[in-house]
C-alpha positions as CSV (number, residue, x, y, z in Angstrom):
1,M,25.4,-14.3,-31.9
2,N,22.4,-13.8,-34.2
3,Q,21.0,-17.1,-33.2
4,V,21.1,-16.2,-29.5
5,L,19.5,-12.8,-30.2
6,S,16.7,-14.4,-32.3
7,L,16.0,-17.0,-29.5
8,F,15.9,-14.2,-27.0
9,R,13.4,-12.3,-29.0
10,A,11.3,-15.4,-29.6
11,G,11.2,-16.1,-25.9
12,L,10.1,-12.5,-25.2
13,S,7.4,-12.7,-27.8
14,R,6.1,-15.9,-26.3
15,N,5.9,-14.3,-22.9
16,S,3.9,-11.4,-24.2
17,P,0.4,-10.9,-22.6
18,G,-1.3,-11.4,-26.0
19,G,0.4,-14.7,-26.5
20,S,1.0,-14.1,-30.1
21,N,4.3,-15.1,-31.7
22,S,4.4,-12.0,-33.9
23,G,8.0,-11.3,-32.9
24,A,7.1,-8.1,-31.1
25,L,8.9,-7.5,-27.8
26,Y,6.8,-7.5,-24.6
27,E,5.8,-4.0,-23.7
28,P,4.9,-3.3,-20.0
29,P,1.6,-1.8,-19.2
30,D,1.4,2.0,-18.8
31,L,1.6,3.6,-15.3
32,P,-2.1,4.5,-15.0
33,T,-3.0,0.9,-15.5
34,V,-0.5,-0.3,-12.9
35,I,-1.7,2.2,-10.4
36,Q,-5.4,1.3,-11.0
37,N,-4.5,-2.4,-10.5
38,I,-2.3,-2.0,-7.4
39,Y,-4.2,0.8,-5.6
40,P,-7.1,-1.3,-4.2
41,F,-4.9,-4.0,-2.8
42,V,-2.4,-1.7,-1.1
43,T,-5.2,0.4,0.4
44,A,-7.1,-2.6,1.6
45,F,-4.0,-4.1,3.2
46,I,-2.9,-0.8,4.9
47,Y,-6.4,0.2,6.1
48,G,-7.1,-3.3,7.3
49,V,-3.9,-3.7,9.3
50,A,-3.6,-0.1,10.6
51,P,-6.6,-0.2,13.1
52,V,-5.2,-3.5,14.6
53,V,-1.8,-1.9,15.1
54,V,-3.3,1.2,16.6
55,V,-5.5,-0.8,19.1
56,A,-2.5,-2.9,20.0
57,M,-0.4,0.3,20.7
58,L,-3.2,1.8,22.7
59,V,-3.6,-1.3,24.8
60,Y,0.2,-1.6,25.4
61,A,0.4,2.1,26.4
62,G,-2.6,1.8,28.6
63,V,-1.2,-1.2,30.4
64,T,2.2,0.5,30.7
65,R,0.6,3.6,32.2
66,M,-1.4,1.6,34.7
67,L,1.6,-0.4,35.8
68,A,3.9,2.7,36.1
69,V,2.2,4.2,39.1
70,D,5.1,6.1,40.7
71,N,7.5,6.2,37.7
72,S,6.9,9.5,36.0
73,R,9.2,8.6,33.1
74,K,7.1,5.5,32.3
75,V,3.9,7.5,32.5
76,S,5.2,10.2,30.1
77,E,6.4,7.4,27.7
78,A,3.0,5.8,27.8
79,N,1.3,9.2,27.2
80,A,3.6,9.8,24.2
81,T,2.8,6.4,22.8
82,I,-0.9,7.1,23.1
83,F,-0.5,10.5,21.4
84,W,1.6,9.2,18.6
85,A,-0.6,6.2,17.9
86,I,-3.6,8.5,17.5
87,A,-1.6,11.1,15.5
88,G,-0.3,8.4,13.2
89,Y,-3.7,7.0,12.5
90,A,-5.1,10.5,11.9
91,T,-2.2,11.0,9.4
92,L,-3.0,7.7,7.7
93,L,-6.6,8.7,7.3
94,L,-5.6,12.2,6.0
95,S,-3.2,10.6,3.5
96,F,-6.1,8.3,2.3
97,L,-8.2,11.4,1.6
98,L,-5.3,13.2,-0.1
99,V,-4.5,10.2,-2.4
100,R,-8.2,9.9,-3.3
101,L,-8.4,13.6,-4.1
102,A,-5.2,13.5,-6.2
103,L,-6.3,10.4,-8.2
104,T,-9.7,12.0,-8.8
105,V,-8.2,15.2,-10.0
106,V,-5.8,13.4,-12.3
107,G,-8.8,11.4,-13.7
108,F,-8.6,7.9,-12.3
109,D,-11.8,6.1,-11.8
110,I,-11.4,5.1,-8.2
111,E,-15.0,4.0,-7.6
112,G,-14.9,1.6,-10.6
113,V,-12.0,-0.4,-9.2
114,T,-13.0,-3.4,-7.1
115,I,-11.0,-6.1,-5.4
116,D,-11.7,-9.7,-6.6
117,L,-10.3,-12.2,-4.1
């Protein structure tokens, strides 16, 4: 049993970010570091995809509204789709501002974080 435990510890120390075989167990990075590393990628993805989705929803609702000439139920559904697409995008932009405000108040350097692709 001790041999298995020592092999397990040796494997963990080899997988440590420093690469040293000092026998220390791997310690995960702290939460602020994780947030600073993930935040730019998540925001770039969300704010890159969201406008495309909103435009697609607006086009779909517009076409539905134009084709539903006499059907009042379809017209009201298309109007609701237009409203909720715009409301959802406004909520997304507001959440962006709130997250930036919260991270700035907590002390994260948002402007210093860049995305290297």
